[in-house]
N, C-alpha and C positions, 0 to 999 in steps of 0.2 A: 546323491550327496556330492559325488565327484563333479557333476555339472555346476553345482552351487559354489564349490571351491574354485573352479576354473573362472566363473564369472567374478567372484570376489578378487581373484588375482588380476584379472583383466581391468576391473574397476580400479585397483590400486595403481596398475601400470598407466592407465589413462590419466588418473589424477596427477601422477608424477610428471607425465608429459605435458599436462596442462600447465603445471607450475613452471616447468622449464621453458614452455612456449611463451609464457608471460615475460620471461627474462628477468624476473625479480624474485628474490628469495623472500617469501611472505613472512618469514620470521624476522626479517630486517625492517619491516614496516613500523615506523615509529612517528609518523606525522601524516597529516591529510594529503600532502603533496605526493608522498610516496604511495599512499593509499589510492589515489586517483590514477596514478601511473600503472599501478597493478590492476585495477578494475577495468580501465579503458584499453583493453587489449583483446584482439581477435574478433571473430565473427559473431554478430548477434543482431537482434531486431531492435537496433538503437534508435531507429527513425520513428517520431511520434505517430503520424497518421497512417502509415502503411506497414502492415505486419508481414507483407511479402517482400520487404525490402531488407536484404541482409547486408550488413556493413562491417567492413574490417577496420578496426580502430587500432592505433590512432590515425592511420593514414586516410580514412574516409572513403575507401574503395567500396562501391555499391553494386550489388547484384540484385536486381529487382525482377521478380517473376511477375509477368503481366499477361493479360489476355485481351483479345480483340474479337468482336463478333464478325462473322462473315456475311451476315445479312441483318439489317435492322432499318426499317423505314424511318426516316428518309436516307439514313447513311450509317455505316458501321461505326462503332465507337469502342474505346478502351475501358478496361476496369481501372478506374482512377483512384479508388481508395478502398481499404478493407477496414472493417471494424469488428470488434468482438460483440457478436449478437446485435448487429445494427438492425433497426427497424425500417431502414430506408432500402427499398428493393433495388435502387439504382447502384448501391454499393455492394461489394462482396461481403458476405457474412462468414466470419471465422468461428468455428466451434473449437475451443482450445482443448487438446488432449494431453499435451505434455510440453513443458518448457523448463529445462535446467537453467539455473541462474546464469551460468557462463555461456549459454547458447550451444553447448556441446550436443544436445539432443533436443529437437523441437518437433512437435507432432501436431497436426491440425486437419480439420475438414473445411474445405472452402466451397461455398455454395454461391453461384452467381449465374444469372440469365440462363437457367435450364441445365446448368452443369453442376456436378458435385465431384469433388476429387479429394483425395487424401495427399497431403504434402508433408514429407518428413525431411528433416535436415540434420546433418551430423558434421561435426568438425574433427579434423585430424591435424594437430599442430597448426600450420598456417592454411591448410586447405579446407575447403567446404564442399559438401556433397548435398545436393537437393534431389530427393526422389519424388517424382510425380506419379500418382496412381489413379486413373479415372475410375469413378464410381458410377456416375450417370452422365451420359453424353447427349447433348441437345441434338435435335433434328439437323440443324446446321451447325456443325462442330466449330468451335472457336479456334483462332490461332493461338499459340502459346509462344510468348516472347521472353527471353532472357535479356533484360536491358542492363547496360553497364553505365557507370558514372563515377565521378569523384565529387563528394559532398563537402560542405562547410568551407568552400573556397580554399581547399588544400591543394598543394601542387601535385602534378602528375601528368601522365600521358597514356592514352588508350588508343590502340589501333587494331584493325582486323586483317588477318592474312588467311584467305579462304575460309575454312570453318572454325579457325581458332582465333580468339581475342586475347590480345596480350596487354597487360597494364603494368606500367612502371611507376611505382609511387614510393618515395622516400627510400631509395636505393634497394627496393624489393621489386621482384618481377613475378607476376601472376599470369597463368594462362587459363582461359575459360573455354569450355567446349561442351558438347552435348552428345548423349549416346544415340540420339535419333537423327535421322537424315534431315538436313536443314532444307527449308523451303526458301526459294530465291524470290522473296516478295519485298519490294522496296517500301519501306515505311518511314514517315516523316519523324524520325526520332534523332535527337541531337548527338548521341553517342552510338558506338557500334553495338549491335544486338545479334541474337541468335533466334530465328523464327523457326518453329516446328509445329507438327500437327498435335492437337491436344487429345486425340483419341486413343493414344497408345502410352504404355508405361514408359516413362523417360527419366533419365538422370542428367542433371547438369552438375559440372564439377570443375574444380581448379586442379592443376597438376596434370601429370601424364600417367599412362599406363593403367588407366581405369576403364572399366566397362560397366554396363548396366548390372550385370550379375555381381561384380565386385562391390559396386556401390550398395546394392541390395544386402549383400552379406554384411558390410560394415555398418549400415544403418541398423540391421537386426542386432548386431552386437551392442550398439549404442542403446537401443531400446532395452535390451537385457540388463545392461548396467544400470539404466535408469530405474527400471522395475526392482532390481536388487536393492538399490538404495532406498526405495520406498518400503520394501519388505521388512526392514528393521523396526519399523513402527507397528508391526503386528496388526492387531485389530483396528488400529487407527491409521493404517497405511493410506486408505482412501481419504481420510480427513487431511492428513499431511499433504497428499497429492493435491487436494483442492486449494490449500493454502499456497503450496509451491507454484501452482499454476498462476494464481492471482499475482504473486510477487514476480515471477519470472516473466510473464507476459507484460507486466507494467514497468519493467526497467527500461529507462530511455537515457539518451545522452543529452545533457544540457550543454549546448554548444556556447551559450552565453557565459557560463562559469567553468567550462571544461571539467565536467564531473558527471558520474553515474548517480542518477536519482531514480526514486520510485514513487511517482505521484499516485494519488488515489485512482486516477484514470489517465491513461496516456492520451485518450481522445480529448479529454478535458484540457490537457496541456496544450494541444494544438489551438484550441479555442482561446486560450489565454496568451497567445503570441509565441509559444515555443515551450514554455513549462509553467507549472503552477504547483507550489507547495503549500498546503494548509498546515497550521500549527500542530494540533494534537494528532491529526490524521498521520502526519509524517513520523512523529514519535511512535505511534502504534505500528506503523509499518517497520520501523527499526526493531521493535520488540519481536515482531513475527520473524524477521530475518535472523534474529539472534538465536532462534531455535537451532539453526544449523549452518549459518553463514555469517560470521562476525563481521566480515569486511563490508558487506552491503548494510549490515546493521549500523556500523560505524559511520558509513558514508551518509546515510539518510539522517541519522541523529546530528551529525556535525552540520550537514546542509541546512537543516531548519534552524538550528541554534545560531549559526553564522548569519542567518537572515535578519538578525536583531536590528531594530530601527535606531535612528540617532536619538530617539526619545528613550531608549533603553529597555525595549520589550520585544519579544518575539511576536511578530504580527500574526493577525488572523490568516493572512495569506501573503505570499510573496511570489511574483510572477515576472514574466518577461515583458509585460506591457509597460507603457509609459508610467502609469500609476502603479509602480511595481509592488507596493505593499499597502496594507491597511494601516495608515499612519494615525488613525484614531482609536484603534482597539487591538487587543491581544485576543487570546483564546485560552481555554483551560490550561493552567500551569502544571502539566504532567511531565515536563522535560526532565527534571532531576530524578523523579521516581523511576522513569523509564531507563535513564542512563545508569542509574544505580543497579537496575535490574539486569541490564546488559553486562555490566561490569562484574556482577556476581557470578557470572558464568565464565568469563574470559580472563579477568584479572589484569588487563592491559592498562597501566597507569597513564600511558601516553594519550589514550582515548579520553580519560577524565580530564587531562590537561588541555586537551583541544576544546572542550566544551564548558569548562569550569568558569572562566571570567564572565562570559556571556550569561550563563545561568545565574551567576551571582547578581549581575546587573538587573536581570529580569526579576529575580526574587525581591530585590530591594524596591523595584518599581511598584510592585503590587501594594507594598506596605505604604508607599507615598501617594499613589494615584488612585487607589480603590478602597482606602480606609474610609468607612462611613459610620461615624459615631461609635468607633471602636470595633465594629464589624467589617466585613468585606462585601462589596456589592459590584455587580457588573456595570460597565460604563462605556462611554464614547467620548474621547477628548476633542476639543477644538484644535484645529491644525489648518494652516494655510494650504496644506496639500489635499485636504479632505473637502469634498463638495457635498457629500451626502451623509456626513457624520452627525454626531452630537444628537442623535435621536434615540427614542426607546427601541426602535427596530435595530439600530447599530449595536446597542448594548446587548440586545438578545442575541445578535450574531456573535458577540464576544463570549457569550456563555457556550456557544456551540450548539445550542438547542433553539434553533431559529424561530420556531413558532410554538414553543411549549406552552401548555395551559398554566405552567408555574408563573407566568408573567401576565396573565389576563388582567389581573387587578392591580398590578404593579404600576407605580407612578414614576416617570423619569424626571428627576430634579434637574431643571435647566441651569441652575447655578452651580451645583456640584458636578453636573454631567454624569450623574450616577442614577441607577434605579434605586428608589427608596425601599429597598428589599434586602434584609440580611440573608444572603444565600448559603445555605448549608453546604451545597456542592462546592462552591468557590472557597469557603473557608477550609473545607476538608482537603481539597486539592492543595491548598496553599500550606496548610500544616504539614502535609505529607511531603511537599516540596522542601520545606525548611528542613525537615528531618533527614530527607535523602541527600540534600545538598550539604548538610552538616557532616554526614558521613563521608561524602566525597571530599570535603574540605580536610577532613581528618586524614584521609588517605594520602592527600597531597601536602600534608603537614602545615595546613593553614589553620592553626589553632585559634587565632583571634576571630577569624570569620566563623569557624565552628561554633564558638561561644555565642557570637552574634546571632547566628541562625537558630540555635537551640533557644535562645531567649525569646526570639520572635515566635517560634513554634509554641512556647509556653503561653505567651500573651494571647495569641489567638485560640489556643486550646481552652483557655478559661472563658473566653467569649463564646465559643462554640458550645461549651457546657450549658450556657444560658439558654441555648436553643432546644434543649432537651425537654420534651413534653411528657411529664411523668404520667399524666392521665391516659394519654394514647400510647405511650411506650415507644416513642420514636423521635428523632430530631426533626424540627420543622423550620421552614423559612419564616422570618418575621417581617410583617409589613411595618416599616419605620414610620409611616404616617399614622396608622391607627394603633401601632404597638401591639397588634394582635398576630397570633400565629396563622400562617397560611392554611387553607383547608386542602390544598393540593399535595399529593405525594407522588414522587417519581423515584427511580432507582437511586438518584442523587441523594435521597434522604438516608441511605445506607452507607454513604461514602465516609462518614465519620470513623468507620471501621478501617478504611484505608489510611486514615491519619493516626489510627491507634488511640483515639480519644475515649470511646466508651469502655465501661467496665465489661467483663465477661457476662455479667448478669443482664446489662443493658443490651449487649449484642445478642443474646439469647432471646430477649423480649422482641427486638426488632425482627428477628428471623421468624420466631414462632407466631407472632401476632400480626405480622404484615407480609414478609416475603412468602410465607407458607399459606397465607390467607387467600382462597380462591376469589373472594370479592375484590381483592386488591392486586396481587401480583402473581399468585400461583396459577398454573394452568398447564394445558398440554404443551404450549409453546411459551417460553419465558425468555427475557423479562420485559413486559411492556413499558414503554417509555413514560407512561402516566398510569396511575392506578386504574384498574378496570371499571371501578364505580365513579370515576371522575367524569363530570359532564363533557370533558373534551375527548374522552377515549373513543366514543363512536365515530369521531371524525375520520380516524384511520388515515391520517395524512401527515406524513413526515414525523415530527416529534409529538404529534397528538395521537398517541395510542400505539404506534408501531414499535417493533423490537429493533434495537440497534446494538450491534456487536460490542462497541466500546463500553456501553453501559454494563453488559454482561461481564466484561472483562475487569472493569474497575470494581464491581461488586465482588467478583471472585477474588481479586487480589486482597480486598478488604477482609473477606472471610478467612483468608490464609493467616491473618494476624491473630485469629482466635481459635479456640478449641471447638470448631463447628464442623467436623468431617462430613456429616450427612448433608448439610447445606452445600458445602463445596462440591461434593459428588453430584448433587442434584443439578447445580448450575452447569457442571461439566457435561452431564448427560443430556440436559435440555439444549445446551448449546450445540452439541454434536448432532442431535436429532434435527435441529433446525437447518444447519448448513448442509447436511447430507441429503435432506429432502430434495432441494433444488439441484444440488450437484449430481445426484444419482439420476435424476430425471432428464436433465438437459445441459449439464455442465455450466450452470450459471451460479454466481454467488452475488446475491443482491445487496444493494446499499442499505435496505431496511426490509422488514417483513411484517406481514399481517399477524397480529398477536393471537388471533382466533384460529386461522387456518394454516399459518406457517408459510403461506405463499409470498413470493417476493414481487412478482410481476403484475399484481392486481392494480397497481397505481402507476401513473407515469413518472412520478417523482422518485423512482427507485432505480438507479443505475444497475445494470444487470451483471457488471463485472467490476466491483468496487473493492479496492485493496483491503481497507481496514476491516471488512467483514470476515477476513481470514482469521480474526481474533476468536471467532466461534470454533475454529479448529485448534488454535493455540491453547485454549482453556482446557480441553480434555487432555491434550498432549502434556501440559504442565501437571495436571492432576495425576497422570500416570508416570510421572517422573522423568519426562523427556525435557529436562531443563538442567 
């Protein structure tokens, strides 16, 4: 008991020093500029492609741990890139063990060219300590190099004096050294470096008066604090750890906009020119952060909302490439729903003020651009900036369900630039958005807008009621060419509960006759993205039969609007079982999962470390009251 009290006291002291180190009183944060100033401080894995590059922000000082083979025909070579579970053997593979959001404790296993090692990182105020512990050593041991540098074209100077490297950046001075004996090997590197043998336990650190044993002791304390923070989640500690790893490892620095963001995959961001944010993916990331870090929740929600296009909608994607956004299409309007959810926990009105105007523009856009005979339909608009838009596939991309069987028979209307399909999921998202944004407007004293939003919610609620199929007991998409209900069912057919449109009796019918039906959605692993008896289910490819975390999450949020405790508990338990299967086995969290086996890596189209799949952990955490 005494040890636990000591750890809690240490945790409190470390958190206090963290806030002091940032130089900002976080209680004074009341706008996005101050928020970014607060977040962009200190050592972390800010660099997109390389997880062994530790950068001190905002100065951009870089300490990159690298390795070089001592023999490789026809010549030796460096470890150039590290990925989370990369399938490319030429790159280092990182197995993520721990990553606090602020980088104060990082833990990983690196595997590369016959070597395997544990690398732990700890921060103390301005200083960083990197502890390297070899696990497997190749026959010809690699060189280990600590490379220094200054990134993002920021000013500064680095020089080496014997075994110590000194960096002067922004009126701050850092000294870097190693606990191991340095090897005098000349390497063609542009900045000063420290080269040592990789066969021995070694510490790299800034500051003075440290030794290998002192670094090991401090790293151990940081690990204990990290584990103590996890222990408060009880039986769900491992689930929270999976979600925390997903988020912590994917935090990056967006140099183009000087902000901290968390894309679905940091490796994807590099492929998109530096960063990429997808619409609903980023809102869901914000929701996950909100479980225990409101500042990263705010940062991501504000970032994607501020990516709004001149056309007045939050795009499918926003990136650093020349064609920076999808100017022809949006994606599911979950922004107001998620922002309201975050606000319900932290009650910071300045956050609502930051997102409100753009959320309102976006809400109005759906009513104008996607109204189809009174219903709402997915679409893709003409734009001089778009070369591959205005197609059925682009409209499917807007739905977020890129290849779903829901659209197999749908027709793309070339004149309206819409699918001639009244979509239950889109109408449900939108009604929920209207209601959530009306609440936000009310909190900000925008009574006229609140009335406008509630009127729109009522208008589309009446149209959604027309999509109730009394015979089958569920809402169905309607083909607006044939005027017949679609035969396909997906989790989206339960989303009217998210909008609060069904009666309690209707909600019970949907749950009992469909969600609990083993021929449709019930099973050992849930919820499949299309009914199990759908012709598209056996395809097991992307949205054709696989399980996706956001679908589970949206169904769960809908169930919370009704007196359906057993169904809520079921989805929470099934989600927990799914995420923990792969996490416990190999520390992977997949983009999507096989609906029969629960395996994530059985197809190539499932990224092995995808941020939004942490929603599978958030669901049971919310169910157990961790919100």
